[in-house]
C-alpha positions as CSV (number, residue, x, y, z in Angstrom):
1,M,16.6,0.4,2.7
2,E,18.8,1.8,0.1
3,V,20.6,5.1,0.6
4,A,20.2,8.1,-1.7
5,E,21.8,11.5,-1.5
6,L,20.1,14.8,-2.0
7,K,21.7,18.3,-1.9
8,A,20.0,20.4,0.8
9,E,20.2,23.9,2.1
10,K,18.8,25.5,5.2
11,R,16.4,28.5,4.6
12,E,16.0,31.4,7.0
13,I,12.9,32.9,5.4
14,V,9.6,31.0,5.2
15,G,6.2,31.8,3.8
16,K,4.0,31.3,0.7
17,E,5.7,33.9,-1.5
18,I,9.3,32.7,-0.8
19,S,8.1,29.1,-1.4
20,K,6.7,30.1,-4.8
21,K,10.0,31.9,-5.6
22,L,12.0,28.8,-4.6
23,R,9.9,26.5,-6.8
24,R,10.5,28.9,-9.7
25,Q,14.2,28.5,-9.1
26,G,14.0,24.7,-9.3
27,K,13.9,24.0,-5.6
28,I,11.4,22.4,-3.3
29,P,10.6,23.9,0.2
30,A,11.0,21.2,2.8
31,V,11.1,20.7,6.5
32,M,13.4,18.3,8.5
33,Y,11.9,17.1,11.8
34,S,14.2,15.9,14.5
35,D,13.4,15.4,18.2
36,G,10.6,17.9,18.2
37,D,12.6,20.5,16.2
38,A,11.5,21.6,12.7
39,T,14.3,22.9,10.4
40,P,13.2,24.7,7.2
41,I,15.3,23.5,4.2
42,V,15.2,23.3,0.5
43,V,16.2,20.4,-1.8
44,D,16.8,20.4,-5.6
45,A,13.6,19.6,-7.5
46,R,15.3,17.6,-10.3
47,E,17.2,15.5,-7.9
48,F,14.2,14.7,-5.9
49,A,12.0,14.0,-9.0
50,S,14.7,11.5,-10.2
51,L,14.6,9.8,-6.8
52,A,10.7,9.7,-6.7
53,H,10.6,8.2,-10.1
54,S,13.2,5.5,-9.5
55,D,12.5,1.9,-8.8
56,T,12.6,2.4,-5.1
57,G,10.8,5.7,-5.1
58,T,11.0,7.7,-1.9
59,H,11.2,4.5,0.3
60,V,14.9,5.0,1.0
61,I,17.2,6.5,3.5
62,V,18.0,10.0,2.4
63,K,21.4,11.5,3.1
64,L,20.9,15.3,3.2
65,K,24.1,16.9,1.9
66,F,24.3,20.4,3.4
67,P,27.2,22.6,2.2
68,G,30.2,22.6,4.5
69,A,28.7,20.0,6.9
70,R,31.1,17.5,8.4
71,K,28.4,14.9,8.8
72,Y,25.4,14.6,6.6
73,P,22.1,13.7,8.5
74,N,20.1,10.7,7.5
75,A,16.3,11.0,7.0
76,I,13.3,9.3,5.6
77,V,10.5,11.0,3.6
78,K,7.4,11.2,5.7
79,S,5.1,13.1,3.4
80,V,5.1,14.8,0.0
81,Q,2.7,17.4,-1.4
82,R,2.6,17.6,-5.2
83,N,0.5,18.5,-8.2
84,P,0.0,15.2,-10.1
85,V,-1.2,17.0,-13.3
86,R,2.0,19.1,-13.6
87,D,4.2,16.7,-11.8
88,E,5.3,19.6,-9.5
89,Y,6.3,19.1,-5.9
90,F,5.0,21.7,-3.4
91,S,6.7,20.6,-0.2
92,I,8.3,17.6,1.5
93,D,8.5,16.5,5.2
94,F,11.7,14.7,6.2
95,Q,12.1,12.8,9.5
96,R,15.7,12.7,10.7
97,I,16.7,9.1,11.9
98,E,19.7,7.4,13.4
99,L,20.8,4.2,11.7
100,N,21.0,2.3,15.0
101,E,17.5,3.3,16.2
102,K,14.3,1.5,15.1
103,I,11.8,3.4,13.0
104,T,8.2,2.8,11.8
105,A,7.6,2.9,8.1
106,M,4.9,2.2,5.5
107,L,6.2,-0.3,2.9
108,P,4.4,-0.6,-0.5
109,I,3.3,-4.0,-1.6
110,H,4.4,-5.4,-5.1
111,V,2.4,-8.3,-6.5
112,L,4.2,-11.2,-8.1
113,G,2.8,-13.9,-10.4
114,D,-0.6,-14.6,-12.0
115,A,-3.4,-15.9,-9.8
116,P,-5.1,-19.1,-11.1
117,G,-8.4,-17.8,-9.8
118,V,-8.4,-14.9,-12.2
119,K,-8.1,-17.4,-15.1
120,E,-11.0,-19.3,-13.6
121,G,-13.1,-16.2,-13.9
122,G,-12.4,-14.6,-10.5
123,V,-11.4,-11.0,-9.7
124,L,-8.1,-10.2,-7.8
125,E,-9.0,-7.6,-5.3
126,R,-6.3,-5.5,-3.6
127,H,-7.4,-4.5,-0.1
128,L,-4.1,-2.9,1.1
129,G,-1.4,-1.1,-0.9
130,E,1.1,-0.9,1.9
131,I,1.8,-2.3,5.3
132,E,3.2,-0.6,8.5
133,V,6.4,-2.2,10.0
134,E,9.0,-1.4,12.6
135,G,12.7,-2.1,12.5
136,L,16.2,-0.7,12.0
137,P,16.6,1.5,8.9
138,T,19.4,-0.7,7.6
139,E,17.3,-3.8,7.8
140,M,14.1,-2.2,6.4
141,P,13.3,-3.3,2.8
142,D,12.0,-0.7,0.4
143,H,9.0,-2.9,-0.5
144,I,7.3,-6.2,0.2
145,E,6.7,-8.8,-2.6
146,V,3.6,-10.9,-2.4
147,D,3.2,-14.0,-4.6
148,V,-0.4,-14.7,-5.8
149,S,0.5,-17.5,-8.1
150,K,-1.4,-20.1,-5.9
151,L,-4.4,-18.0,-5.2
152,G,-7.7,-19.5,-6.3
153,I,-11.3,-18.3,-6.2
154,G,-12.3,-17.7,-2.6
155,G,-8.7,-17.6,-1.5
156,G,-6.9,-14.7,0.2
157,I,-3.6,-13.4,1.6
158,H,-3.5,-11.8,5.0
159,A,-0.9,-9.6,6.6
160,N,0.3,-12.4,8.8
161,D,1.0,-14.5,5.6
162,L,3.7,-12.1,4.5
163,K,7.4,-12.9,5.0
164,L,9.4,-10.0,6.6
165,P,13.2,-9.8,7.0
166,D,14.7,-10.7,10.3
167,G,14.4,-7.8,12.8
168,V,11.4,-6.3,11.0
169,V,8.1,-6.5,12.9
170,M,4.6,-6.2,11.4
171,L,2.5,-3.4,12.9
172,T,-0.5,-3.7,10.5
173,D,-3.3,-5.9,11.9
174,P,-2.2,-9.5,11.2
175,E,-5.7,-10.5,10.1
176,A,-5.9,-7.6,7.6
177,V,-6.7,-8.9,4.1
178,I,-4.0,-7.9,1.5
179,F,-5.3,-9.7,-1.6
180,A,-8.5,-11.8,-2.3
181,I,-10.0,-13.6,-5.3
182,T,-13.7,-13.1,-5.4
183,T,-16.5,-14.2,-7.8
184,P,-17.4,-11.4,-10.2
185,R,-20.6,-9.5,-9.0
186,A,-22.3,-10.1,-12.4
187,A,-21.9,-13.8,-11.9
188,V,-23.2,-13.8,-8.4
189,A,-26.2,-11.6,-9.5
190,A,-26.9,-14.1,-12.3
191,A,-26.9,-17.0,-10.0
192,E,-29.2,-15.3,-7.6
193,E,-31.6,-14.4,-10.3
194,A,-31.5,-18.1,-11.5
195,I,-32.4,-19.3,-8.0
196,E,-35.2,-16.8,-7.8
197,G,-36.6,-18.0,-11.1
198,I,-37.0,-21.7,-9.9
199,A,-40.7,-22.6,-9.1
200,P,-41.2,-22.8,-5.3
201,E,-42.7,-26.4,-5.5
202,A,-39.5,-27.5,-7.3
203,V,-37.3,-26.1,-4.6
204,A,-39.6,-27.7,-1.9
205,G,-39.0,-31.1,-3.4
206,G,-41.6,-32.0,-6.0
207,G,-44.9,-30.2,-5.2
208,E,-48.1,-32.2,-5.7
209,A,-46.3,-35.5,-6.5
210,A,-44.3,-35.3,-3.2
211,A,-47.6,-34.6,-1.3
212,K,-49.3,-37.7,-2.8
213,E,-46.2,-39.8,-1.9
214,A,-46.3,-38.6,1.6
215,A,-50.1,-39.4,1.9
216,K,-49.4,-43.0,0.8
217,E,-46.7,-43.5,3.4
218,G,-49.1,-42.1,6.1
219,G,-51.9,-44.3,5.1
220,G,-54.0,-41.4,3.6
221,E,-55.0,-43.4,0.6
């Protein structure tokens, strides 16, 4: 994971009214969790928005820069509450981490290439948008790339098909489907209707003509 820095301050007063006031001042109420402790803090709204809209998003190691601190704690973003319409952040939960201790994280999946099955009329279905992994923060990627350029109709990519960096372990079910190329439902429905429209005697193998042929072979005529 890459490392990003955010200015942070501890807050002594908590509550809805003070949180509203902080947001009006361009700050985001947050909590830093560490070994069962929860420390109320605030971070700069513009700095966090810039991080959230970057290429890596919030899948980074965040170094929280508290005023006067000799050592800045490292953390990861566990959850974010926001108003998507106004692009306003209500609150953030940080989890303090140690760089030499393993963590679990949800990594977003980025698709690469164009699937041949789509050009053949299939539909690329995404079943999972992220996977859960475990590893050291310094070895953890900020996302996982999945190449679908060899995926034809009926094909799929499962969690155990993904390549992870050394030291990073998959926690998501290995058999979980990530991507699949399926036949469009409209085409399936049309095929079913076509089959249903075939005369029963034709499906059975020739109707009356077949019966006469069977009678000849059995000495019926």
